[in-house]
C-alpha positions as CSV (number, residue, x, y, z in Angstrom):
1,M,-42.6,-10.8,5.0
2,L,-39.3,-9.5,3.6
3,T,-39.1,-6.2,1.7
4,G,-36.5,-5.8,-1.0
5,C,-34.4,-2.9,-2.0
6,S,-35.1,-1.2,-5.3
7,K,-34.3,2.1,-6.9
8,G,-37.7,3.6,-6.0
9,Q,-39.4,4.2,-2.7
10,N,-39.9,1.0,-0.7
11,P,-43.5,0.7,0.6
12,A,-43.9,0.2,4.3
13,P,-44.5,-3.5,5.0
14,T,-48.1,-4.6,5.7
15,L,-48.1,-6.6,8.9
16,S,-50.8,-8.7,10.4
17,P,-50.9,-9.5,14.1
18,G,-48.6,-12.4,15.0
19,T,-46.7,-12.4,11.7
20,P,-42.9,-12.4,12.1
21,T,-41.1,-9.9,10.0
22,A,-37.7,-9.2,8.7
23,I,-37.0,-5.8,7.1
24,A,-33.9,-5.5,5.0
25,Q,-31.7,-2.5,5.7
26,T,-28.3,-1.3,4.9
27,I,-26.1,-0.2,7.8
28,S,-23.2,2.0,6.9
29,P,-20.1,1.0,8.9
30,K,-18.9,3.7,11.2
31,A,-15.5,5.1,10.4
32,D,-13.0,4.5,13.2
33,S,-11.6,7.6,14.9
34,Y,-8.0,7.8,16.1
35,E,-6.3,10.2,18.5
36,V,-2.6,10.3,19.1
37,R,-1.2,12.0,22.2
38,A,2.4,12.9,23.0
39,W,3.6,14.7,26.1
40,V,6.6,15.2,28.4
41,D,6.6,15.4,32.2
42,K,8.9,18.4,32.3
43,P,8.4,21.0,29.6
44,E,11.4,23.1,31.0
45,P,14.0,20.6,32.4
46,K,17.4,21.5,33.7
47,P,20.5,20.0,32.3
48,G,21.2,16.6,33.9
49,Q,17.5,15.9,34.6
50,V,15.7,12.9,33.2
51,L,12.7,13.8,31.1
52,V,9.9,11.2,30.5
53,L,8.4,11.2,27.0
54,S,5.0,9.6,26.8
55,G,2.6,8.7,24.0
56,S,-0.8,7.1,23.5
57,L,-2.9,5.9,20.6
58,I,-6.7,5.9,21.2
59,K,-9.1,4.2,18.8
60,N,-12.8,5.0,19.2
61,G,-12.2,6.2,22.8
62,V,-10.2,3.1,23.8
63,H,-6.4,3.2,24.6
64,L,-4.6,0.6,22.4
65,N,-1.8,-1.5,24.0
66,G,0.8,-3.9,22.8
67,L,2.1,-1.5,20.1
68,M,5.5,-0.1,19.6
69,M,6.3,3.7,19.9
70,G,9.3,5.4,18.5
71,G,10.6,8.8,19.7
72,F,12.4,11.1,17.3
73,W,14.4,14.2,18.2
74,Q,17.5,16.0,17.1
75,R,20.7,15.8,19.3
76,S,23.7,18.1,19.0
77,G,25.8,17.0,16.0
78,E,22.9,15.4,14.1
79,A,21.8,16.9,10.8
80,T,18.2,15.9,11.2
81,A,16.0,14.3,13.9
82,S,16.5,10.6,14.3
83,Q,14.9,7.8,16.4
84,H,16.3,7.8,19.9
85,C,13.9,5.5,21.6
86,Y,11.7,2.5,20.7
87,E,9.4,1.5,23.5
88,F,6.4,-0.8,24.1
89,V,3.0,0.8,24.6
90,N,1.5,-0.8,27.7
91,Y,-1.0,0.3,30.4
92,Q,-2.3,3.0,28.0
93,R,1.0,4.6,27.1
94,G,4.5,4.2,25.8
95,K,7.3,5.9,27.8
96,C,10.9,6.6,27.3
97,N,13.5,8.5,29.3
98,I,15.5,11.3,27.8
99,Q,18.7,12.4,29.6
100,V,18.8,16.2,29.2
101,E,22.4,16.6,28.1
102,D,23.9,18.3,25.1
103,F,20.9,20.3,24.3
104,P,21.3,24.1,23.8
105,L,19.7,26.1,26.6
106,D,16.6,28.1,26.0
107,I,16.0,26.5,22.5
108,Y,12.8,24.4,22.0
109,V,13.5,20.8,21.2
110,P,10.6,19.3,19.1
111,I,9.9,15.6,19.6
112,T,7.8,13.4,17.3
113,I,6.3,10.1,18.5
114,R,5.3,7.4,16.0
115,I,3.0,4.5,17.0
116,Y,2.4,1.7,14.5
117,Y,-1.0,0.1,14.4
118,Q,-1.9,-2.5,11.7
119,G,1.1,-1.3,9.6
120,I,0.1,2.4,9.7
121,P,2.2,5.0,11.5
122,Y,0.3,7.5,13.8
123,T,2.3,10.5,14.9
124,A,2.0,13.3,17.4
125,E,4.4,16.1,18.5
126,T,5.5,17.5,21.8
127,G,8.8,19.0,23.0
128,F,10.7,20.7,25.7
129,T,13.0,23.7,26.3
130,P,16.1,23.1,28.4
131,R,16.6,25.9,31.0
132,G,19.7,26.9,32.9
133,N,20.5,25.9,36.5
């Protein structure tokens, strides 16, 4: 027996022993959840050190791979932040190296990562503060 959907209350199906049943029901699709992470391995690097910028995109608890990640920050002489790295996300994260040179000491440098998935950019922010020798 198959019960149909109507505007009123649907009565519970009457079943007899051994009768196969199919009950129609509407299942709402679950909305996907996304988490974007960005981090640096040295939050206070010294001039001349190499800083590693990392980023991940996680969909419904699963790290996505095979995507491209861009890193955006502002260097001395730039009017605004621009893209300084473009890396492949593999093994649960994208990584790019930043040579800590030409950044003013003791001033926070914000970094934005952007990971594209199905044509949509997902962003997160991190940063570092260069410290003197």
